N, C-alpha and C positions, 0 to 999 in steps of 0.2 A: 327535306320533303319526303325522301325515300323512307327515312326512319319513321316519320309521322304516318305514312301510308301503311307501313308494316304494322305499326302500332294499332291502327284502325282495323285492319284485317284480322289481327290477332284478337282484338276485343270482340269483333263481330262473331268470330268462330267460337269464342268462349261463351258468348251469350246464347248461341245456338246449342252449345254442348250442355251448359249448365241449366238453361231454361229459366223461367221466371222464378219459380220457387226452388227448384233443385231438390235433391234427396235430403232427408234429415239424417245427419250422422247418428249412427247407433251409439247409445249411451252405455258405457261399461258399468257393470254392477260393482266393480272393485274400486271405483272412484278415479280411475285413470282417465286421461284425456283421450279423445278421439284423434286419429291421425291428422296431421296438418299443423301449421303454425298456430301457436297458442292464442285462442280468442282472449281479448282483454281490452283495456282502456288505451285508446290512442291519445297520448299526451299532446301531440302536435295539433289536435283539434280543441284543446283546452284554451279558451280565450284568456285565461288568467296568466298565461306565460307566453311572452314573445319568443322565447327560446325554450323548447321543451327540455333541453339538457340541463337547464337551470331550475327545473321544477324540483320540489322536495324529494320525490322518489329517485331521481337520478343524480342529485347533488353528491352522494357518496362516491359515485363513479368519477365525477369531475374532480372531486378532491383527490382521489387516487391518481388521476392523470397529472394534476398539479404537483403532487408530491413526487411522482416519478420524474417529472421534468426537472425538478430541483436537484434530484439525486443523481441523475444520469450525467455522464460526461458530455461535453459539447457535441461531439460527433454522433451521439446517440439520442440527443434530446428530442429529435423528431419522432422517436418511437412513442413518446408520451401522448401526443395529440395526433397520432397517425389514424386517418379515417378508415384504414383497412382493418384496424383492431377495434372490435366491438367491445363495449363495456356493459356489465350487468351487475345487479346487486340483489341479494336475497335477504329479506327481513324475517327474523326468527321470533318465535313466541317464547319468551323467557319462562313462562309457566310450564313449558314442556321440555325444558333443558335442566340437566343436573348441574350442580355447582362445579363438578369436575369438568363437564363439557364446556361450561363458560370459561373456566380458568384455562383449560387447554387451548381453547379457541382464541380468547381475548387476551389472556395473560402470557401467551407464548411470545418470547422476544422476536420470533420471526413474523410477527403480525403484519409487517410490511416486507414483502419478499419480491425481489426483482431478478432472481437468478434465471439464466437461460431463457430470457424473453418472457418469463412468467411474472405477472404482477397481480398481487391481491392484497387486501387490507381488511382486517376485522375492526369494528368500532361499535360504540354505543351511539345510537341515533335518536335525536329528540323526537318524542312521540307527538307533540302538539301539531307541527306542520304536516304530519303524516296521517292525522286522524281521518280526513275525508277520503283517503285512499284505502282504508282498512275496513274490515267488518265492524260496524258500530257495536255489536254485542261483545266482540273481543276487546275493543277499546274500553268499554265500560268495565269489563273484568280486570283489565290491566290497571285502570285508574283506581278501582276499588282496592287492589292489592298494593297500591302506592308506587306503581311504576311510572316514571316520567320519561324513560328511555327504553328502547328496544335494541337488541343486538342485531348487527347486520354484517354481511361480508360482501365486498365489492371486488371484482376481478376484471382483467382485460384478457381478450383472446390471445393465444400464442401457442407455438409448437403444434400446429394443426389441431388444436382443441379450442372449441368455442368457449366464450367466457362462462356460459352456463355449465359447460362440461367441467371447467376448473372448479366452479363453485360446488358442483356435485361431488367431485373428488375430495375437496376439503371437508365437506360435510360428512362424507363416508368415513374419512379418517377420524373424525371427531365422534362418530356414532350418532349423528343427528338424523332422526327419522323424517320422512317426507311430511308427516303431519305437523312438524314444528315450523315449516315454512309457511308463513302467513301471507306473504306477498313477494313478488319478484318484478323488478323493473329492469328493462334492457333498452339500450340505445336503439337497436334494431329488434323488431319483433322476434320473440323466441321461435326458432325454426321448428320444423317437424321433428327433427332428431332431438332437439333440446326440450320440446314441450313435454315429452314423456317423463322429465325429471320432476314435474309438478302435478299434484292432484287437482281435480276439478275445483276443489274448495279453495285452492290457493289463488289469490288475486294476481293477475298478470297485467303489467303495464308496459308500454313501449313508446318510443318517440317516432318511429317510422315503420310502415308496413314492410314485411319481409317474408319471402317464401310464399308458397301457396296456402291459402286459407283452409280451414277445416272443410268448408263447403266445397271449395274447388277440388280438394283432395278426394272427397267422397264422390263428387261428380266424375272425376277422372277414373276412379276405381269402377264406377258403374258403367262408364263408357267402354272401358277395357273388357269388363265382364260381358257386356252386350255384344261386342265384336267377337269374343270367343264363342258365345252362344250361336251367333249367326254363322260363324265358320263351321261349327259342328253340324248345324242344320243343313248347310249347303254342301257338306262333305269336303270342305277346303282343308288343306294341310296347314298345320301351324307354321310351316316355313314361310307361308305367304304373309309377311309382316308389314306390307305396305301401308295398309289402313292404320295399323297399330302405331307405326312410326309417325304417321301424320298427326295422330291425336297427341302422342307424346311430345312431338315438336311444338305443337300449339301451346301446350301447357308450359313447356320449358322456356319458350320465348317470353311468355308472360312472367314467369318466375325471374328470368334473367333481367328483364326490363325493370321489374319492381325492385330487385336487389340492387341494380345499378343506380336507380333513383335514390334509394335509401343511402347508399354509400356517398353519393354526391351531396345529398342534403346533410348527412352527418359531417362531412368536411366543412360545409358552410357554417353550420351551427357550432362546430368546434372552434372555428375562427372567432365566432361570436363569444364563446366562453373565454378565449384568450383576451379579447377586447374588453370584456367585463372585468377580468382579473386585472388588467392594466388600469382600467378606469377606477376601479375600487381599490387599487394599490394592494393587491393580495400579497405581493412580495414584502412590502413594508409591514403589513399587519400580521404577517405570519409569524416571524420569529426574528429576534435580534439577539445575537450571542452576548451573554453576560461577561463580566470581568474584562471589559475592553473599554478604553477611553474613547469617546467620540472625537473624530478628527474635525478640525475647523476648516474654514474655506481655504486657508493657506496650508492645510494638512500639517499643522504644527503638532508634533508628537511629544509626549513626555520623554525626559531623559531615560534611556533604557538601562541606566545603571544607578546605583545608590549615590547619595551625596558624597560619599567618600571617594568615588572614582567616576567623575563625570566623563561622558563621552563627547568628543567634538561634535558640534551640531551637524557638520557635513556627514559624519558617519551615521548619525541618527537618521538624517534624511535619506541617505542611501539605503539604510535598512528598511525604512518605510516604503521606499519605491520597490525594493526587492520583494517586500511582502505584499505589494499590490495595494497598500493602504492609500497611497496618493494617486493611484491610477483611476481617474474619473471616468475613463471610457472602458473599463474592464467588463462592463455588462453584468451578467449574473454570476461571474466567477466567484465572488465573495459569498454570495448567497448559496451557491452550490457547495462551496467548501463548508459553510456553516451547517447546511442541511445534511452533509455527509458525515454527521457525528451522531452519537447516541441520543443526545438531547435535541439536536437539530432535526433529525429524522422524525422524532416523536412530536415536535411542536411545529413542524413545517407547514401544516395545512391550516389555514385560518378557519375558525369556526367549527373545526372538526372535533370528533370525540375519539380518543384512543382507549378502547375497551380494556378494562382491567386495571388501569393506573388511576389511583386516587390522587390527583394533583394537589389537593388541599393538604396533603401530608408531605409534599416534596420539600426536602431540606438539604442543605449543603453538608456533605460528609467527607469530602476529599478535596484537597487543594495542593498544588505543586507549582513551583517556579524553578525551571531548570537553571536560571541564573545567566542565560545567554541572551536575554533581551527579546526572546521570541514570544513572550506572553505567559499566561497561566494555563495549567491543566486543572480541570475540576470535574467533580461528579456529584450528582444529587441522588439521594435515596428517596423512594416513594413506596407507599403500601399498595397492595393489589386488592381492589374491591370492585369487581365488575359492575355490580348492580346498585350498590348503595353509595359508592364513592363519587367524588366530583371528577368526572371523566373529561371535562371540557379542557381543550388545549389552551384556551384563553387563561384559565386558572394557572396552568403550568407556566405560561409566558409571564404572567404577573409575578408568580413566586420566584422565578429566576431573576427577573428584573429587580424585585425588592431586595433579594439577597445581594445582588451585585452592587446596587446603589448603597446599601448599608455597609458593605465591605469597604468601599472607597470613602464613605463618610467617616467610618471608624479610623481609617488611616489618616485622613486629612485634618481632623480636629484633635485637639489635646484631650486625653482621657478624662481630665478633670471636668470636662463639659458634658459627660455622658450621664446625665440625671434629669429627671422631671419630678415635679412636686405639686400636687393639687391640695391646697389648703386654703379655705375661705379667708383666712386672716393674712395670707401672704400672696396677694395678687402680683407683686413685683418679683416673686421668686418662683416662677412656674417652670421655666425651661431656659437653658442657655440661648442667647440670641441667635447664634449661628445654627445650632442644632434645631431650633424652632423653625428654621426655614427649609427643613428637609422632611421627607416622608418618614425617616427614622424617628425624628422628634414627634411627628404626628402619631405614629404607631405606639410609641412609648406612652404618650399622654392618654391615648384612647385605652390602652391596656390598664393604666392607672385608674381611670374612671371605671373601667369594667371590673377591676379588682374590688373597688368599693361597693359596686352593685352586688358582686358575688358574696361579699361578707354579709351584706344586708339579707340576701337570700338564705345564706347558711344559718344565720342566727335568728331568723324570723320565728317568733314564738309558736307559730302554727305548724312548724316542722318538728320532727322528733329530736333532731340535733339541737334546734333552737330551744325547745322545751327544756332539755337537760341543761343547756347553758344558763337560761334564766333562773331555773330552779336552784342552781348552784351558786349564783351570783350573790355576793354579800354587800357590796357597796351600793350606794344610791345612784351612782353614775359610773360608767366605765368608758374610758377613752382608749380605743385601739388604734395604734399607729403601725401600719404594716409597710414594709419595703420589699419590693421584688428585687432580688440581687442574683448574681451569678454564683452558683455552686461550683466547686472544683470540677473542671472538665477532664474527662479521661481521653487522652489522645495518644497516638503512636506516631513518632517521627522516624522516617526512614530516608535519610539523606535530605533531598529537597522536597520530600513528600510528607504531607500531614493527613492522617486518618483521624477524624473526629468520631470517637466510638460512643461517647456519651457526654452530653452537655446539659445537665438538668438546671432548672431555675430553682432558687430558694426563696422563701418568704420569711422574713425576719420581723420580729416585734421591735419597736424602736429602741428599747433598752439594749437589745443585743446589737442592733444595727449601729447605734451611736458608739457602743463600746468597741466594736471591731473597727469603726472608722476613726477611733482615737478621741471620741467625745467623752462627755461625762457619764453617759448612760442614763441620764434622767431626761424624760420628755417633758416639755412645758405642759402644764395641766390645762385641759380643755373643759374640765368640770371640777367641782370641789373634790379634793382628795380624801379618801377614807383613811382610816388608821393604817399603819404600815402592814400589819398582819393581813387585813382585809385586802389591801392593794396587792400584796404578793399572792394571796389566794386567788383573786380574780384573774390576775395575769397568768398564773399557772393553769387555771381552768380554761382560759382562752387558748393557751399554748397546747393544751392536751386535747381539747375537743374541736376547736375551729381551725387552728393553724394547719394541721395535717390535711384536712379537706380542702382548704384554700390552696395549699401547695400542690395538691393533686390536680385541682382544676387548672391552675396556671401551667402545669406541665402536660396536660392531656386534653383539656376542653378545646373545641374548635375555635371558640372566640378569642383564644390566645395564640392561635397558630402563627399570625404575623409576628408577634413578639418573640416566639421561639425561633422563628426564621431569622430575624435580625440579630438575635442573641448568638446563634451559630455563626453568623458572619462576624460578630464581635470576637468570638473565640478564634476564628481563622485569622482575623486581623491582628490579634494579640500575638499569635505565633509568627505572623509575617513581620511585625514590628521587631520582635526579638531576633529573628533571622537576619533582618536588614542591618543589624548592628555589626555583623561579622561577615556577611556574605553579599555577593552581588544579587540584586533583585530588580525586577522590571519596574516596579512602582515605588522604589525607595524614596524618590524625591517628593512624593506626596505626603510622606509621614510628617505630621504636625505642621503642614504647610498652611492650614487654615483656608485653603481654596476649595470651596464647595460649589463652584460655578456650575458644573455639569450635573449636580445632584440636588438642586433646589426643587422643592415640590412644585408640580404644575397644577395641583389641586387648588380650588378656591377655598383655602383654609388658612386660618391663623391660630396660634396657640390660645389666643383669647377666646376663640369659639368654644374650645373644649372646656376652658376654665369657666366660662359663663354657663355652659350646660351643667357643670358640676355644682356651681353655686345655686343654680335654679333647683336642681335636685335636692341639694342640701336644705334650702329654704322650705321646700315642700315636704321635708321630713323623710326623704327616701333613705338617708343614711342616719337618721335620728330615730332609732327604733326604741319605742317606749312600751314597757310591759308592766302592768300593775302587779305589785307584789303584796304580800300580806301586810307588810309594814309601810306601804305607801307606793312608791314607783321607782323605776330605774330607767336610765337612758344609756344608749351606746353611741358614741360618736366615732366615725371612721376617717382617719387621715393617713398620710404616708405618701409613697411615690415609687419610682423605679430608678435604680442606680446601677449602671454597668461600668462605673469608673474603674473598678478593680476586677480583673479576671485571672483566675489561677488555673494553670495547666498542669495536670497530673500525668506524667509519662507512664505509659504501660510498657513494661519491659518486653524484649523480643520473645522470651520464652512463653510468656502468657499470651502475647499476641498471636504467635504461631499455633498455640494450643486452642485458643478460643475463636480466632478469626482467620483460620488457615485459608479459607476460600475467598476472603475479601479482596486481596490484591488482584487476583485473576479476574474476579467479577468487575472490579473497578476498571481494570485495564481493557476488558472487552467493551465496557460501556463508553469508552472514548470514541468508538466507531459505530456501535450498534447497541440498542437497548439490551441490557443483560439482566437476567433473572436469577435471584438467589433466595430460595425458600419463598417467603411471602413479600420479598422486597424486589423492586425493579430499580436498576441502576441506570441513570441517564447522565452521560458525561460528554466531554469534548477535549481533544488535545489542544495544544497551543494554536493560535491562528496560523502560524507558519507551518506547523505540522499538519493541520487540517488542509492546507493548500498544497501539500506534497512537497514543501520546500524544506531544505535542511536548516541547521542552525545558522543564524545571520553571521556575517563577517564581523559584526560589532560585538563579539562575545566578550570583549575585554575592555576595561576602563583605560583611562589615559595612562595611569601608572603601569598597568599590565602591558599596554602597547610600548611604553618606554623600555620595559624589561625585555620585551620580545625583539625590539629594534636594536638593543644594545649590542648583541653579537655582531650585527651587520655593521654598526658604526665602528666597532673595534677591529673588524677584519682588516681594513686597509692599514691601520697602524701596526697590527701584528705582522702583516706581510712585509711592510717596510723594515720593521725591526729585524725580522728573520733574514731578509735579504742583506741588510747591513752586517749582521753577524756572520753570514756565510762569506761575504766579501772580506771581512776582517780575518776569518780563519784562513782563507785561501791566500791572502796577502802575507800573513805572518809566516807562512811555511816557505815562502820564496825570498824573503828578505835576508839581509846580511846578519851575522851574529851580533854586530854592534847595534843594528836597528832593533833586533828582537830583544836585546838586552835593555835597550832604552824603553821599549814598550812594556816589557815585563817587569822592569825595576819598580819598586814601590815609590809612589809619588810622595815627595817631601812637602810638608806644610810650609806655605809661604808666611813668614812672620812679619815682614815689613822691615826687618833689620838686614844688615849686609850678610850675604851668605859666606863671606870670607871668614876664615878663622881669626 
């Protein structure tokens, strides 16, 4: 009651002070804002959002809080959703930023920084949900220029600096002008000190009113000026401050009350954010670490050694419990460890955009198995393209998952099954049965279909290349059979580590493909054959004009990105297969096991679906290109497939590796804990699960044979002790016995023959 009464008296006094209309704040000619909290849009009054913190302008802040909560240790997690820490985000105009500014801001590996209570994150933000909060004319300009995203920086307050102050500091470091800030959203209204960071043209939004408004600030200044004028007229001394303090106290009470309400409401709505995150399962949708087998209800883990050295199941289970894998009540510990890695920190926020990283280019480039059963280390490389790249973390999550699934499929199935074949006359030989149940098989079949479409586009007679091809063709019909295969991969092996430096794909004509596969080199005819000379000429023409462009497309075009990704996993799996023959490996037991239980596709897809689409296109003439020639006509039929059954690894020697890739090991090593940048490549990696959890190597670092060797000295120790003791007793006794006894002991023993010893 007392608080309500004080509130009523304060409000009454402010009404009397401010009046009905109050003074109009003076508008500055330089575009700066008048004193007071920034006028703007109160998101809590927007009926479209039950929780203003979950509105599009403030979602980058909540994603930052969520990321911070995942990365902080347990005793500091409360800092992430602490209601005393305000969050704000500045939205920037990409048209007013240089490429260097964007790269420095968005491509910096410190894009997520949590040192010394500081927390900020730069990202690319989807323009579509932000449209109604921005200037329509600016939105139109951005869309005309092809921008679907805008850069933004989110920050939390800390170290006696408001969140807006941190944003200004970061923007000053990047040389970003105030004109580039097109909007600012804050959980609490931008206070009088922070409003000066924004021009009048910058749209400001907030969730809760905070500080004195511009109108109240102007009225306070007028009241104080009037008091000073009255004092001067009445000849009063400035030392008489009673009336002045009374006015200041009234405004301070209002400010403190308003700020307290804002903090309390922020706490309530932050709880709502956490409830939403729990309901929508943000933890699960955010990021799942690749290269780890899912544990079943009984927490059954794979043998942590190769088939050559099986580990007792009790030791495996103990290692699993030590690793926390079987701990069902460990809470967010595993997620925290996963997020505290270069890859995890980057992909930890669901639906977020990490500026600068083009996740569509993310590929596996490093793999290591320490051989102690603790799991795999890995690192992905990705290009930096802040504006035109695919910055969605969901793309990165998908790329990591696809690579991991492919790696385990390549280990589990026999290499002879790694092929697909789309031929309308061979519906029974499309894909291996087991491979056809995985996303790897789906990706290969889709790539095969895409290759046939690419050939059709390249040789279309209305293109320059197609015109040259048809003009040079001699035969009445040409049948091109292309196979996508693995070209020799350049790798560098350093102990238990593999660096994949280059792993190109090759496209072979069927004569070459069959020859290298040990076949006859003659493809079955799909159309009447011309004479031998014309056939060789047409094949050479295709090999010279079309094949290089097709190979280039397969190695660079975005539509083949998934195929390149699973191929890199195939290269890594081949190295792993060879290593498992002589070394202890975590997943050695999977090799050629045929078990793809965990990696069957969840998509509603069957190989027949892709085959039927191919046949339909074939019947419609999509791959049956006909061009009328002077002597009649010509047709081109496209067949072939994808074959990864054979992979060749070409070792790069130490001298060349140190000369050409000197910075790579350090960059990869840094990426295990935080995103690492090298030229135009960002490295995103992770240590083994045990290393990420801060645990040392497991006690199950040796197989059964190794354990036997280690225990052998302990088993022999008692026998050695007894033997030594007996020998000492023998020596001591022999020195004290009679000469006859010593002579009997020392005399050579005669062989017993079974005959009488008598002469």
